[in-house]
Gaussian input, Z-matrix of N, CA and C with variables (Angstrom, degrees):
# hf/3-21g

backbone

0 1
 N
 C     1     B1
 C     2     B2     1     A1
 N     3     B3     2     A2     1     D1
 C     4     B4     3     A3     2     D2
 C     5     B5     4     A4     3     D3
 N     6     B6     5     A5     4     D4
 C     7     B7     6     A6     5     D5
 C     8     B8     7     A7     6     D6
 N     9     B9     8     A8     7     D7
 C    10    B10     9     A9     8     D8
 C    11    B11    10    A10     9     D9
 N    12    B12    11    A11    10    D10
 C    13    B13    12    A12    11    D11
 C    14    B14    13    A13    12    D12
 N    15    B15    14    A14    13    D13
 C    16    B16    15    A15    14    D14
 C    17    B17    16    A16    15    D15
 N    18    B18    17    A17    16    D16
 C    19    B19    18    A18    17    D17
 C    20    B20    19    A19    18    D18
 N    21    B21    20    A20    19    D19
 C    22    B22    21    A21    20    D20
 C    23    B23    22    A22    21    D21
 N    24    B24    23    A23    22    D22
 C    25    B25    24    A24    23    D23
 C    26    B26    25    A25    24    D24
 N    27    B27    26    A26    25    D25
 C    28    B28    27    A27    26    D26
 C    29    B29    28    A28    27    D27
 N    30    B30    29    A29    28    D28
 C    31    B31    30    A30    29    D29
 C    32    B32    31    A31    30    D30
 N    33    B33    32    A32    31    D31
 C    34    B34    33    A33    32    D32
 C    35    B35    34    A34    33    D33
 N    36    B36    35    A35    34    D34
 C    37    B37    36    A36    35    D35
 C    38    B38    37    A37    36    D36
 N    39    B39    38    A38    37    D37
 C    40    B40    39    A39    38    D38
 C    41    B41    40    A40    39    D39
 N    42    B42    41    A41    40    D40
 C    43    B43    42    A42    41    D41
 C    44    B44    43    A43    42    D42
 N    45    B45    44    A44    43    D43
 C    46    B46    45    A45    44    D44
 C    47    B47    46    A46    45    D45
 N    48    B48    47    A47    46    D46
 C    49    B49    48    A48    47    D47
 C    50    B50    49    A49    48    D48
 N    51    B51    50    A50    49    D49
 C    52    B52    51    A51    50    D50
 C    53    B53    52    A52    51    D51
 N    54    B54    53    A53    52    D52
 C    55    B55    54    A54    53    D53
 C    56    B56    55    A55    54    D54
 N    57    B57    56    A56    55    D55
 C    58    B58    57    A57    56    D56
 C    59    B59    58    A58    57    D57
 N    60    B60    59    A59    58    D58
 C    61    B61    60    A60    59    D59
 C    62    B62    61    A61    60    D60
 N    63    B63    62    A62    61    D61
 C    64    B64    63    A63    62    D62
 C    65    B65    64    A64    63    D63
 N    66    B66    65    A65    64    D64
 C    67    B67    66    A66    65    D65
 C    68    B68    67    A67    66    D66
 N    69    B69    68    A68    67    D67
 C    70    B70    69    A69    68    D68
 C    71    B71    70    A70    69    D69
 N    72    B72    71    A71    70    D70
 C    73    B73    72    A72    71    D71
 C    74    B74    73    A73    72    D72
 N    75    B75    74    A74    73    D73
 C    76    B76    75    A75    74    D74
 C    77    B77    76    A76    75    D75
 N    78    B78    77    A77    76    D76
 C    79    B79    78    A78    77    D77
 C    80    B80    79    A79    78    D78
 N    81    B81    80    A80    79    D79
 C    82    B82    81    A81    80    D80
 C    83    B83    82    A82    81    D81
 N    84    B84    83    A83    82    D82
 C    85    B85    84    A84    83    D83
 C    86    B86    85    A85    84    D84
 N    87    B87    86    A86    85    D85
 C    88    B88    87    A87    86    D86
 C    89    B89    88    A88    87    D87
 N    90    B90    89    A89    88    D88
 C    91    B91    90    A90    89    D89
 C    92    B92    91    A91    90    D90
 N    93    B93    92    A92    91    D91
 C    94    B94    93    A93    92    D92
 C    95    B95    94    A94    93    D93
 N    96    B96    95    A95    94    D94
 C    97    B97    96    A96    95    D95
 C    98    B98    97    A97    96    D96
 N    99    B99    98    A98    97    D97
 C   100   B100    99    A99    98    D98
 C   101   B101   100   A100    99    D99
 N   102   B102   101   A101   100   D100
 C   103   B103   102   A102   101   D101
 C   104   B104   103   A103   102   D102
 N   105   B105   104   A104   103   D103
 C   106   B106   105   A105   104   D104
 C   107   B107   106   A106   105   D105
 N   108   B108   107   A107   106   D106
 C   109   B109   108   A108   107   D107
 C   110   B110   109   A109   108   D108
 N   111   B111   110   A110   109   D109
 C   112   B112   111   A111   110   D110
 C   113   B113   112   A112   111   D111
 N   114   B114   113   A113   112   D112
 C   115   B115   114   A114   113   D113
 C   116   B116   115   A115   114   D114
 N   117   B117   116   A116   115   D115
 C   118   B118   117   A117   116   D116
 C   119   B119   118   A118   117   D117
 N   120   B120   119   A119   118   D118
 C   121   B121   120   A120   119   D119
 C   122   B122   121   A121   120   D120
 N   123   B123   122   A122   121   D121
 C   124   B124   123   A123   122   D122
 C   125   B125   124   A124   123   D123
 N   126   B126   125   A125   124   D124
 C   127   B127   126   A126   125   D125
 C   128   B128   127   A127   126   D126
 N   129   B129   128   A128   127   D127
 C   130   B130   129   A129   128   D128
 C   131   B131   130   A130   129   D129
 N   132   B132   131   A131   130   D130
 C   133   B133   132   A132   131   D131
 C   134   B134   133   A133   132   D132
 N   135   B135   134   A134   133   D133
 C   136   B136   135   A135   134   D134
 C   137   B137   136   A136   135   D135
 N   138   B138   137   A137   136   D136
 C   139   B139   138   A138   137   D137
 C   140   B140   139   A139   138   D138
 N   141   B141   140   A140   139   D139
 C   142   B142   141   A141   140   D140
 C   143   B143   142   A142   141   D141
 N   144   B144   143   A143   142   D142
 C   145   B145   144   A144   143   D143
 C   146   B146   145   A145   144   D144
 N   147   B147   146   A146   145   D145
 C   148   B148   147   A147   146   D146
 C   149   B149   148   A148   147   D147
 N   150   B150   149   A149   148   D148
 C   151   B151   150   A150   149   D149
 C   152   B152   151   A151   150   D150
 N   153   B153   152   A152   151   D151
 C   154   B154   153   A153   152   D152
 C   155   B155   154   A154   153   D153
 N   156   B156   155   A155   154   D154
 C   157   B157   156   A156   155   D155
 C   158   B158   157   A157   156   D156
 N   159   B159   158   A158   157   D157
 C   160   B160   159   A159   158   D158
 C   161   B161   160   A160   159   D159
 N   162   B162   161   A161   160   D160
 C   163   B163   162   A162   161   D161
 C   164   B164   163   A163   162   D162
 N   165   B165   164   A164   163   D163
 C   166   B166   165   A165   164   D164
 C   167   B167   166   A166   165   D165
 N   168   B168   167   A167   166   D166
 C   169   B169   168   A168   167   D167
 C   170   B170   169   A169   168   D168
 N   171   B171   170   A170   169   D169
 C   172   B172   171   A171   170   D170
 C   173   B173   172   A172   171   D171
 N   174   B174   173   A173   172   D172
 C   175   B175   174   A174   173   D173
 C   176   B176   175   A175   174   D174
 N   177   B177   176   A176   175   D175
 C   178   B178   177   A177   176   D176
 C   179   B179   178   A178   177   D177
 N   180   B180   179   A179   178   D178
 C   181   B181   180   A180   179   D179
 C   182   B182   181   A181   180   D180
 N   183   B183   182   A182   181   D181
 C   184   B184   183   A183   182   D182
 C   185   B185   184   A184   183   D183
 N   186   B186   185   A185   184   D184
 C   187   B187   186   A186   185   D185
 C   188   B188   187   A187   186   D186
 N   189   B189   188   A188   187   D187
 C   190   B190   189   A189   188   D188
 C   191   B191   190   A190   189   D189
 N   192   B192   191   A191   190   D190
 C   193   B193   192   A192   191   D191
 C   194   B194   193   A193   192   D192
 N   195   B195   194   A194   193   D193
 C   196   B196   195   A195   194   D194
 C   197   B197   196   A196   195   D195
 N   198   B198   197   A197   196   D196
 C   199   B199   198   A198   197   D197
 C   200   B200   199   A199   198   D198
 N   201   B201   200   A200   199   D199
 C   202   B202   201   A201   200   D200
 C   203   B203   202   A202   201   D201
 N   204   B204   203   A203   202   D202
 C   205   B205   204   A204   203   D203
 C   206   B206   205   A205   204   D204
 N   207   B207   206   A206   205   D205
 C   208   B208   207   A207   206   D206
 C   209   B209   208   A208   207   D207
 N   210   B210   209   A209   208   D208
 C   211   B211   210   A210   209   D209
 C   212   B212   211   A211   210   D210
 N   213   B213   212   A212   211   D211
 C   214   B214   213   A213   212   D212
 C   215   B215   214   A214   213   D213
 N   216   B216   215   A215   214   D214
 C   217   B217   216   A216   215   D215
 C   218   B218   217   A217   216   D216
 N   219   B219   218   A218   217   D217
 C   220   B220   219   A219   218   D218
 C   221   B221   220   A220   219   D219
 N   222   B222   221   A221   220   D220
 C   223   B223   222   A222   221   D221
 C   224   B224   223   A223   222   D222
 N   225   B225   224   A224   223   D223
 C   226   B226   225   A225   224   D224
 C   227   B227   226   A226   225   D225
 N   228   B228   227   A227   226   D226
 C   229   B229   228   A228   227   D227
 C   230   B230   229   A229   228   D228
 N   231   B231   230   A230   229   D229
 C   232   B232   231   A231   230   D230
 C   233   B233   232   A232   231   D231
 N   234   B234   233   A233   232   D232
 C   235   B235   234   A234   233   D233
 C   236   B236   235   A235   234   D234
 N   237   B237   236   A236   235   D235
 C   238   B238   237   A237   236   D236
 C   239   B239   238   A238   237   D237
 N   240   B240   239   A239   238   D238
 C   241   B241   240   A240   239   D239
 C   242   B242   241   A241   240   D240
 N   243   B243   242   A242   241   D241
 C   244   B244   243   A243   242   D242
 C   245   B245   244   A244   243   D243
 N   246   B246   245   A245   244   D244
 C   247   B247   246   A246   245   D245
 C   248   B248   247   A247   246   D246
 N   249   B249   248   A248   247   D247
 C   250   B250   249   A249   248   D248
 C   251   B251   250   A250   249   D249
 N   252   B252   251   A251   250   D250
 C   253   B253   252   A252   251   D251
 C   254   B254   253   A253   252   D252
 N   255   B255   254   A254   253   D253
 C   256   B256   255   A255   254   D254
 C   257   B257   256   A256   255   D255
 N   258   B258   257   A257   256   D256
 C   259   B259   258   A258   257   D257
 C   260   B260   259   A259   258   D258
 N   261   B261   260   A260   259   D259
 C   262   B262   261   A261   260   D260
 C   263   B263   262   A262   261   D261
 N   264   B264   263   A263   262   D262
 C   265   B265   264   A264   263   D263
 C   266   B266   265   A265   264   D264
 N   267   B267   266   A266   265   D265
 C   268   B268   267   A267   266   D266
 C   269   B269   268   A268   267   D267
 N   270   B270   269   A269   268   D268
 C   271   B271   270   A270   269   D269
 C   272   B272   271   A271   270   D270
 N   273   B273   272   A272   271   D271
 C   274   B274   273   A273   272   D272
 C   275   B275   274   A274   273   D273
 N   276   B276   275   A275   274   D274
 C   277   B277   276   A276   275   D275
 C   278   B278   277   A277   276   D276
 N   279   B279   278   A278   277   D277
 C   280   B280   279   A279   278   D278
 C   281   B281   280   A280   279   D279
 N   282   B282   281   A281   280   D280
 C   283   B283   282   A282   281   D281
 C   284   B284   283   A283   282   D282
 N   285   B285   284   A284   283   D283
 C   286   B286   285   A285   284   D284
 C   287   B287   286   A286   285   D285
 N   288   B288   287   A287   286   D286
 C   289   B289   288   A288   287   D287
 C   290   B290   289   A289   288   D288
 N   291   B291   290   A290   289   D289
 C   292   B292   291   A291   290   D290
 C   293   B293   292   A292   291   D291
 N   294   B294   293   A293   292   D292
 C   295   B295   294   A294   293   D293
 C   296   B296   295   A295   294   D294
 N   297   B297   296   A296   295   D295
 C   298   B298   297   A297   296   D296
 C   299   B299   298   A298   297   D297
 N   300   B300   299   A299   298   D298
 C   301   B301   300   A300   299   D299
 C   302   B302   301   A301   300   D300
 N   303   B303   302   A302   301   D301
 C   304   B304   303   A303   302   D302
 C   305   B305   304   A304   303   D303
 N   306   B306   305   A305   304   D304
 C   307   B307   306   A306   305   D305
 C   308   B308   307   A307   306   D306
 N   309   B309   308   A308   307   D307
 C   310   B310   309   A309   308   D308
 C   311   B311   310   A310   309   D309
 N   312   B312   311   A311   310   D310
 C   313   B313   312   A312   311   D311
 C   314   B314   313   A313   312   D312
 N   315   B315   314   A314   313   D313
 C   316   B316   315   A315   314   D314
 C   317   B317   316   A316   315   D315

   B1=1.4951
   B2=1.4973
   B3=1.3873
   B4=1.4123
   B5=1.5709
   B6=1.1995
   B7=1.4780
   B8=1.4618
   B9=1.3383
   B10=1.5149
   B11=1.5271
   B12=1.2452
   B13=1.4687
   B14=1.5255
   B15=1.3240
   B16=1.4172
   B17=1.5125
   B18=1.4777
   B19=1.4681
   B20=1.4981
   B21=1.3111
   B22=1.4235
   B23=1.5497
   B24=1.3585
   B25=1.4399
   B26=1.5838
   B27=1.4530
   B28=1.4401
   B29=1.5206
   B30=1.2504
   B31=1.5132
   B32=1.5504
   B33=1.3217
   B34=1.4006
   B35=1.5140
   B36=1.2565
   B37=1.4561
   B38=1.4950
   B39=1.3477
   B40=1.5241
   B41=1.5192
   B42=1.3307
   B43=1.4545
   B44=1.4770
   B45=1.3111
   B46=1.4830
   B47=1.6785
   B48=1.2735
   B49=1.4225
   B50=1.5209
   B51=1.3077
   B52=1.3740
   B53=1.5029
   B54=1.4844
   B55=1.4550
   B56=1.5707
   B57=1.2471
   B58=1.5563
   B59=1.5053
   B60=1.3064
   B61=1.5877
   B62=1.5208
   B63=1.1923
   B64=1.4877
   B65=1.5809
   B66=1.2851
   B67=1.4523
   B68=1.5894
   B69=1.2852
   B70=1.4846
   B71=1.5010
   B72=1.4147
   B73=1.4809
   B74=1.5875
   B75=1.2686
   B76=1.4486
   B77=1.5612
   B78=1.3046
   B79=1.5346
   B80=1.4047
   B81=1.3618
   B82=1.3780
   B83=1.4686
   B84=1.3705
   B85=1.4433
   B86=1.5276
   B87=1.2636
   B88=1.5016
   B89=1.4082
   B90=1.2637
   B91=1.5009
   B92=1.5683
   B93=1.3611
   B94=1.4595
   B95=1.5416
   B96=1.3890
   B97=1.4022
   B98=1.4532
   B99=1.3399
   B100=1.3392
   B101=1.6350
   B102=1.3051
   B103=1.4655
   B104=1.5173
   B105=1.3646
   B106=1.4665
   B107=1.5769
   B108=1.3350
   B109=1.4582
   B110=1.6295
   B111=1.2627
   B112=1.5220
   B113=1.4125
   B114=1.3932
   B115=1.3720
   B116=1.5456
   B117=1.2323
   B118=1.4721
   B119=1.5409
   B120=1.2342
   B121=1.4173
   B122=1.5323
   B123=1.3914
   B124=1.4345
   B125=1.5617
   B126=1.3523
   B127=1.3370
   B128=1.5567
   B129=1.3291
   B130=1.5451
   B131=1.5575
   B132=1.3093
   B133=1.4531
   B134=1.6402
   B135=1.2786
   B136=1.5091
   B137=1.5828
   B138=1.3888
   B139=1.5770
   B140=1.5822
   B141=1.3776
   B142=1.4546
   B143=1.3987
   B144=1.3013
   B145=1.4584
   B146=1.5369
   B147=1.2514
   B148=1.4358
   B149=1.5609
   B150=1.3603
   B151=1.5097
   B152=1.5973
   B153=1.3198
   B154=1.3786
   B155=1.5238
   B156=1.3043
   B157=1.5760
   B158=1.4803
   B159=1.3149
   B160=1.4879
   B161=1.5660
   B162=1.2805
   B163=1.4949
   B164=1.4247
   B165=1.4371
   B166=1.4644
   B167=1.4740
   B168=1.3857
   B169=1.4450
   B170=1.5506
   B171=1.2238
   B172=1.4902
   B173=1.4122
   B174=1.3685
   B175=1.5043
   B176=1.4821
   B177=1.3951
   B178=1.5143
   B179=1.5529
   B180=1.3206
   B181=1.5310
   B182=1.5170
   B183=1.3932
   B184=1.4649
   B185=1.4547
   B186=1.3185
   B187=1.4755
   B188=1.5598
   B189=1.4545
   B190=1.5089
   B191=1.4143
   B192=1.3089
   B193=1.5731
   B194=1.5967
   B195=1.4006
   B196=1.4470
   B197=1.5003
   B198=1.4234
   B199=1.4555
   B200=1.5509
   B201=1.2928
   B202=1.4945
   B203=1.6226
   B204=1.2700
   B205=1.5020
   B206=1.5307
   B207=1.3448
   B208=1.3917
   B209=1.5206
   B210=1.3654
   B211=1.4386
   B212=1.5231
   B213=1.3198
   B214=1.4056
   B215=1.5838
   B216=1.2457
   B217=1.5110
   B218=1.4635
   B219=1.3689
   B220=1.4970
   B221=1.5661
   B222=1.3132
   B223=1.4312
   B224=1.6412
   B225=1.2358
   B226=1.5383
   B227=1.4767
   B228=1.3366
   B229=1.5206
   B230=1.5552
   B231=1.3662
   B232=1.4236
   B233=1.5041
   B234=1.2797
   B235=1.3765
   B236=1.5904
   B237=1.2756
   B238=1.4992
   B239=1.5289
   B240=1.2780
   B241=1.3964
   B242=1.4607
   B243=1.3962
   B244=1.5263
   B245=1.5864
   B246=1.3667
   B247=1.4087
   B248=1.4935
   B249=1.3476
   B250=1.3988
   B251=1.6562
   B252=1.2924
   B253=1.4100
   B254=1.5621
   B255=1.3396
   B256=1.4170
   B257=1.4696
   B258=1.2378
   B259=1.5075
   B260=1.4257
   B261=1.2864
   B262=1.4969
   B263=1.4849
   B264=1.3840
   B265=1.4598
   B266=1.5653
   B267=1.3542
   B268=1.4630
   B269=1.6398
   B270=1.3749
   B271=1.4806
   B272=1.4283
   B273=1.4159
   B274=1.4281
   B275=1.4860
   B276=1.3659
   B277=1.4886
   B278=1.5045
   B279=1.3378
   B280=1.5294
   B281=1.5902
   B282=1.3282
   B283=1.5669
   B284=1.5681
   B285=1.1804
   B286=1.5337
   B287=1.5247
   B288=1.3444
   B289=1.4419
   B290=1.4794
   B291=1.2969
   B292=1.4440
   B293=1.5402
   B294=1.3684
   B295=1.3779
   B296=1.4562
   B297=1.3164
   B298=1.4328
   B299=1.6700
   B300=1.3052
   B301=1.5998
   B302=1.4971
   B303=1.3543
   B304=1.4785
   B305=1.4723
   B306=1.3638
   B307=1.5679
   B308=1.5264
   B309=1.2597
   B310=1.4979
   B311=1.3669
   B312=1.3450
   B313=1.4316
   B314=1.6153
   B315=1.3060
   B316=1.4279
   B317=1.4354
   A1=113.13
   A2=116.48
   A3=123.58
   A4=109.63
   A5=120.24
   A6=128.44
   A7=104.73
   A8=116.79
   A9=121.02
   A10=104.92
   A11=120.13
   A12=121.54
   A13=115.48
   A14=114.90
   A15=122.54
   A16=113.87
   A17=109.09
   A18=117.98
   A19=113.98
   A20=116.72
   A21=121.95
   A22=113.58
   A23=112.74
   A24=118.59
   A25=110.82
   A26=115.30
   A27=115.64
   A28=111.53
   A29=121.52
   A30=125.49
   A31=101.82
   A32=117.55
   A33=120.67
   A34=112.89
   A35=119.96
   A36=125.44
   A37=111.69
   A38=121.32
   A39=122.27
   A40=109.17
   A41=120.62
   A42=117.15
   A43=114.28
   A44=116.51
   A45=121.61
   A46=107.13
   A47=118.06
   A48=125.34
   A49=102.94
   A50=120.94
   A51=123.76
   A52=109.70
   A53=112.75
   A54=120.24
   A55=109.13
   A56=122.67
   A57=124.03
   A58=106.85
   A59=121.63
   A60=116.22
   A61=102.54
   A62=110.38
   A63=125.35
   A64=109.69
   A65=117.88
   A66=119.27
   A67=112.76
   A68=114.66
   A69=113.99
   A70=115.40
   A71=119.67
   A72=120.61
   A73=110.74
   A74=117.73
   A75=118.59
   A76=105.98
   A77=111.74
   A78=121.77
   A79=112.60
   A80=118.55
   A81=124.01
   A82=114.44
   A83=120.07
   A84=120.66
   A85=111.36
   A86=119.83
   A87=118.79
   A88=114.36
   A89=119.84
   A90=127.95
   A91=112.17
   A92=116.43
   A93=122.24
   A94=112.24
   A95=118.46
   A96=120.08
   A97=113.63
   A98=119.70
   A99=124.27
   A100=111.80
   A101=112.83
   A102=119.14
   A103=105.63
   A104=113.35
   A105=123.15
   A106=107.39
   A107=115.57
   A108=120.39
   A109=107.69
   A110=115.13
   A111=119.98
   A112=114.11
   A113=125.93
   A114=123.38
   A115=118.59
   A116=113.38
   A117=118.76
   A118=113.07
   A119=116.94
   A120=127.11
   A121=110.73
   A122=113.99
   A123=114.16
   A124=105.83
   A125=121.45
   A126=124.19
   A127=107.32
   A128=113.84
   A129=116.89
   A130=112.24
   A131=115.37
   A132=119.26
   A133=110.30
   A134=114.39
   A135=116.85
   A136=104.37
   A137=109.52
   A138=116.59
   A139=103.26
   A140=107.87
   A141=114.20
   A142=114.40
   A143=119.48
   A144=126.54
   A145=110.31
   A146=117.40
   A147=123.22
   A148=112.19
   A149=111.21
   A150=114.37
   A151=109.67
   A152=116.32
   A153=113.34
   A154=115.57
   A155=115.36
   A156=121.54
   A157=108.98
   A158=116.59
   A159=120.61
   A160=108.60
   A161=114.35
   A162=119.60
   A163=111.93
   A164=119.38
   A165=118.44
   A166=114.76
   A167=113.56
   A168=115.26
   A169=114.04
   A170=120.46
   A171=126.04
   A172=109.50
   A173=117.65
   A174=121.08
   A175=111.69
   A176=114.72
   A177=113.25
   A178=107.74
   A179=120.99
   A180=119.18
   A181=111.32
   A182=112.40
   A183=113.81
   A184=116.88
   A185=118.16
   A186=126.53
   A187=111.09
   A188=111.64
   A189=114.12
   A190=119.61
   A191=115.83
   A192=119.36
   A193=110.81
   A194=110.68
   A195=112.77
   A196=113.07
   A197=118.22
   A198=122.58
   A199=107.30
   A200=115.06
   A201=118.79
   A202=109.95
   A203=113.00
   A204=111.62
   A205=110.08
   A206=119.94
   A207=123.06
   A208=113.35
   A209=117.72
   A210=124.44
   A211=108.46
   A212=117.94
   A213=127.02
   A214=106.92
   A215=114.07
   A216=123.21
   A217=119.65
   A218=115.77
   A219=119.12
   A220=113.41
   A221=116.42
   A222=118.13
   A223=109.02
   A224=112.80
   A225=119.71
   A226=112.45
   A227=116.22
   A228=122.25
   A229=108.49
   A230=117.19
   A231=120.27
   A232=118.08
   A233=114.08
   A234=126.21
   A235=115.26
   A236=110.01
   A237=114.84
   A238=111.44
   A239=116.99
   A240=117.67
   A241=115.13
   A242=114.27
   A243=124.15
   A244=104.92
   A245=118.81
   A246=118.13
   A247=112.26
   A248=118.74
   A249=121.27
   A250=106.29
   A251=115.66
   A252=122.20
   A253=108.77
   A254=116.65
   A255=121.47
   A256=115.41
   A257=122.34
   A258=130.15
   A259=121.16
   A260=115.72
   A261=122.35
   A262=116.15
   A263=117.17
   A264=119.30
   A265=111.86
   A266=117.63
   A267=118.90
   A268=111.83
   A269=116.88
   A270=114.76
   A271=115.04
   A272=116.90
   A273=117.66
   A274=111.33
   A275=118.72
   A276=118.99
   A277=113.70
   A278=113.26
   A279=115.92
   A280=112.38
   A281=110.03
   A282=115.35
   A283=101.52
   A284=120.65
   A285=122.82
   A286=104.21
   A287=125.38
   A288=122.10
   A289=106.55
   A290=119.66
   A291=121.52
   A292=117.70
   A293=119.08
   A294=127.74
   A295=111.88
   A296=117.87
   A297=125.45
   A298=107.88
   A299=112.87
   A300=115.87
   A301=111.81
   A302=118.43
   A303=122.01
   A304=109.50
   A305=114.80
   A306=116.04
   A307=111.20
   A308=117.78
   A309=124.01
   A310=115.82
   A311=121.42
   A312=121.35
   A313=111.09
   A314=114.30
   A315=116.71
   A316=112.09
   D1=-34.74
   D2=175.85
   D3=-61.67
   D4=-33.14
   D5=-176.18
   D6=-72.84
   D7=-40.64
   D8=-178.11
   D9=-68.47
   D10=-42.84
   D11=175.04
   D12=-54.30
   D13=-48.56
   D14=170.73
   D15=-49.20
   D16=-58.24
   D17=177.20
   D18=-46.70
   D19=-55.08
   D20=179.18
   D21=-54.59
   D22=-44.63
   D23=-177.40
   D24=-63.45
   D25=-42.68
   D26=175.41
   D27=-64.24
   D28=-33.92
   D29=-178.35
   D30=-61.26
   D31=-55.49
   D32=-174.07
   D33=-62.86
   D34=-39.90
   D35=174.45
   D36=-59.67
   D37=-33.79
   D38=176.49
   D39=-89.43
   D40=7.87
   D41=173.41
   D42=89.99
   D43=5.92
   D44=-174.83
   D45=-83.69
   D46=124.26
   D47=178.26
   D48=-113.98
   D49=108.39
   D50=179.17
   D51=-112.59
   D52=93.49
   D53=-167.74
   D54=-66.59
   D55=-15.09
   D56=177.64
   D57=-99.60
   D58=32.38
   D59=-175.28
   D60=-76.52
   D61=125.31
   D62=169.10
   D63=-167.43
   D64=163.38
   D65=-166.82
   D66=-64.41
   D67=-28.99
   D68=178.70
   D69=-72.94
   D70=-9.41
   D71=174.52
   D72=-107.26
   D73=24.66
   D74=174.64
   D75=-129.38
   D76=122.94
   D77=172.81
   D78=-89.12
   D79=137.28
   D80=170.80
   D81=-112.46
   D82=126.89
   D83=179.74
   D84=-140.78
   D85=-167.36
   D86=178.90
   D87=-64.17
   D88=-25.01
   D89=-172.28
   D90=-92.16
   D91=-3.53
   D92=179.37
   D93=120.42
   D94=-133.79
   D95=-179.98
   D96=-123.99
   D97=151.42
   D98=178.11
   D99=-142.36
   D100=147.94
   D101=-175.21
   D102=-89.21
   D103=146.61
   D104=165.17
   D105=-121.59
   D106=170.62
   D107=175.68
   D108=60.25
   D109=50.42
   D110=-174.68
   D111=-86.39
   D112=16.77
   D113=169.60
   D114=-56.37
   D115=-27.28
   D116=-177.88
   D117=-99.26
   D118=25.55
   D119=-175.36
   D120=-99.56
   D121=128.08
   D122=177.08
   D123=-127.60
   D124=151.23
   D125=-175.64
   D126=-125.02
   D127=118.47
   D128=178.48
   D129=-102.08
   D130=158.96
   D131=-174.90
   D132=-66.13
   D133=-27.73
   D134=-172.61
   D135=-122.32
   D136=167.21
   D137=176.02
   D138=-53.93
   D139=154.71
   D140=172.01
   D141=-64.84
   D142=140.73
   D143=167.67
   D144=-59.33
   D145=157.93
   D146=-179.06
   D147=-56.11
   D148=-47.83
   D149=-176.56
   D150=-62.40
   D151=-36.72
   D152=177.33
   D153=-72.30
   D154=-26.17
   D155=171.29
   D156=-65.70
   D157=-45.30
   D158=-176.72
   D159=-64.26
   D160=-47.05
   D161=-179.73
   D162=-59.90
   D163=-39.32
   D164=-179.96
   D165=-75.52
   D166=-36.88
   D167=171.58
   D168=-56.30
   D169=-32.86
   D170=179.88
   D171=-54.83
   D172=-31.50
   D173=-172.61
   D174=-73.67
   D175=-9.59
   D176=-177.54
   D177=-80.07
   D178=0.04
   D179=174.45
   D180=-119.12
   D181=14.15
   D182=-179.72
   D183=-57.19
   D184=-40.54
   D185=-174.91
   D186=-111.73
   D187=133.44
   D188=-174.68
   D189=-45.49
   D190=-38.27
   D191=-179.00
   D192=-62.69
   D193=-41.45
   D194=-179.22
   D195=-76.65
   D196=-24.80
   D197=176.40
   D198=-66.10
   D199=-38.52
   D200=-178.94
   D201=-68.88
   D202=-37.27
   D203=-179.90
   D204=-71.60
   D205=-39.07
   D206=177.72
   D207=-63.69
   D208=-33.27
   D209=-179.22
   D210=-65.05
   D211=-32.77
   D212=-172.00
   D213=-83.98
   D214=-46.54
   D215=-170.16
   D216=-109.00
   D217=17.18
   D218=-173.37
   D219=-59.68
   D220=-35.34
   D221=-176.97
   D222=-67.24
   D223=-42.22
   D224=175.31
   D225=-61.07
   D226=-45.77
   D227=178.44
   D228=-61.24
   D229=-46.33
   D230=177.64
   D231=-62.25
   D232=-38.71
   D233=173.57
   D234=-61.68
   D235=-47.78
   D236=177.90
   D237=-65.09
   D238=-42.08
   D239=-179.47
   D240=-68.71
   D241=-37.02
   D242=180.00
   D243=-65.02
   D244=-34.94
   D245=-177.36
   D246=-58.74
   D247=-29.74
   D248=-172.05
   D249=-102.16
   D250=-35.32
   D251=-178.56
   D252=-125.19
   D253=77.24
   D254=-169.85
   D255=-76.74
   D256=159.37
   D257=-176.70
   D258=71.50
   D259=21.11
   D260=174.10
   D261=-131.52
   D262=49.91
   D263=-178.49
   D264=-62.49
   D265=-24.80
   D266=-178.80
   D267=-66.07
   D268=-8.89
   D269=170.93
   D270=-56.66
   D271=-27.71
   D272=-173.35
   D273=-111.41
   D274=13.41
   D275=176.99
   D276=-69.50
   D277=-38.57
   D278=175.68
   D279=-67.27
   D280=-30.92
   D281=-172.25
   D282=-71.68
   D283=-31.29
   D284=-174.51
   D285=-66.06
   D286=-41.50
   D287=-175.38
   D288=-79.61
   D289=-40.04
   D290=173.36
   D291=-54.92
   D292=-36.73
   D293=176.07
   D294=-65.17
   D295=-36.43
   D296=-179.06
   D297=-75.47
   D298=-33.26
   D299=179.86
   D300=-65.87
   D301=119.70
   D302=176.72
   D303=-55.66
   D304=-37.82
   D305=-175.48
   D306=-75.49
   D307=-28.56
   D308=179.73
   D309=49.51
   D310=59.00
   D311=-178.19
   D312=-78.01
   D313=144.15
   D314=176.78
   D315=-109.15

């Protein structure tokens, strides 16, 4: 999960907004991680602004199965993201409460 946090931070740093970001749309192989179902992907010229990052991170808890994974691995996810994009742990503060919410609204 730490690697996924790194991967997401790298995407955001390159200006990639993947609106369908959830664990079912990320493949892991020997070379790293890849995205599938990229119809909802936008690439901007600059790194994503903080509000876009937060909105994108919220999608990680859209589905119950992903919410359960985030609930268990939130610290590793936050640590991985923070290793690439340090100084912004608050990006995940809302995600923590959403992961606990059985309804998991986005």
